[in-house]
Residue, then its C-alpha position, 0 to 999 in steps of 0.5 A: m275238460k270236454g271238447k266243443l262241437i262247431v258246425l259250419e252251415g249255409a245254403d249251397g254255394t256259400g263257400k263252406t268247404t273253403q272256409l272249413e279248410l281255412l278254419v281247421n288249418r288255423l286252429e291246428k297251427e294253434n295246437k288245438n285238438i281238431v277233428n274235421l268231419h263232413f256230413p253227409k258222409h259221401g260214399v260211406s255206409f248210410g251216407k250212400n243213401v243220402d247220395a242216392y237221394l240227392r242224385g234223384d235215385f229215390g225219385l223227385k224230392e217233391n214226391l217224397p215225404s219230408e220225414f223220409i228225406a230227414m231220416l236218410y240224413m238222421t241215420d247218417f248222423y246217428e251212425s256217428k253219435k258214439d264217435l262224436e260223443e267220445l271225441i268230445e269227452k276226450g277234449n277234442t274240438i269237432i268241426l262239422s260241415r253241415y249237421f242236423s241244422s241242415t236237415l232242420t233247414y232244408q226239409v222245412a224249406q221243402e215242406l209246403k203245408e206243415k212247416e212248424k210240424i216238421w220243424d218240431w219233429i226234426i228237433n225232437v228226432s235230433s234231440r239225442l244227438p250231441q248238440p252244437d256249442l256253436t252253429i255258424v251260417l254263411n249268408v251269400t246272396q243267390e247271385y254269388a251262390e250261383k256263380l260258386m256253384s257253376n265252378p266246375n272244380r266244385v263237382e263232388n264225386y258222389k254226383h257221378g257226372y251230375d253237375r248239380d244235385q236236385h237241391e242245388k238246381d232248384f232255384n225256388l228251394q234255394k230261396e226258401v232255404r235262405n228264408v228258413y236259415k234266417k228264421n232258425i238263426e233268430k229262433l235258435g241263436w245260430k251266428e250269421i256271417m254276412c259274406v256280401k257287403d255293399n253288393s260285393l262279395l267279401s274276400i275269402q280271408e275277410i270271411h275267414e276272420l269273421i268266422y274265426d272271431e266267433v269260434k275263438k269266443i268259445l275256445 
């Protein structure tokens, strides 16, 4: 029996890493064949190009074509295409932190003039990648996301001293990213997990249970 491909998505500062670890640990305890991968592959092969872009080594994102940025990510995904296909064929459940669904959101959010055209283009370019069986989007308000991004323990190695990359420190981009996620949820049938209720952030365990409920439907 073929495996499944599950993607955990969300704007920056939504707690994806924490929730990914909880989900993987729980499914492994249930003796599921789980493979956990993270995109971009920071510090490795084509992932290094993504790291360089996020740090601003290629210049400001506003001065770069959306297609160029998208292709930096796509080369990282396609490098892993055969590995993903083989893992799924062998019956593994792959759980990804971000995938082309992020590209389909962030690059559309950054595009000012031709959002529909770049959306269609990314859909076409990503069409030969393994397609997710489930895409979950964590929805956290900007207020709480800012607090999470300010956590000093969150700084990733690829940033080399930068507190935030050029996506994370752009408030207007983060706002538009949330808008595009919402549109993609409606258009593509992604599952949304509301992490804030009555102006209060749900507990880590409460959010985990909501995610697990969606995952167990397809496993």
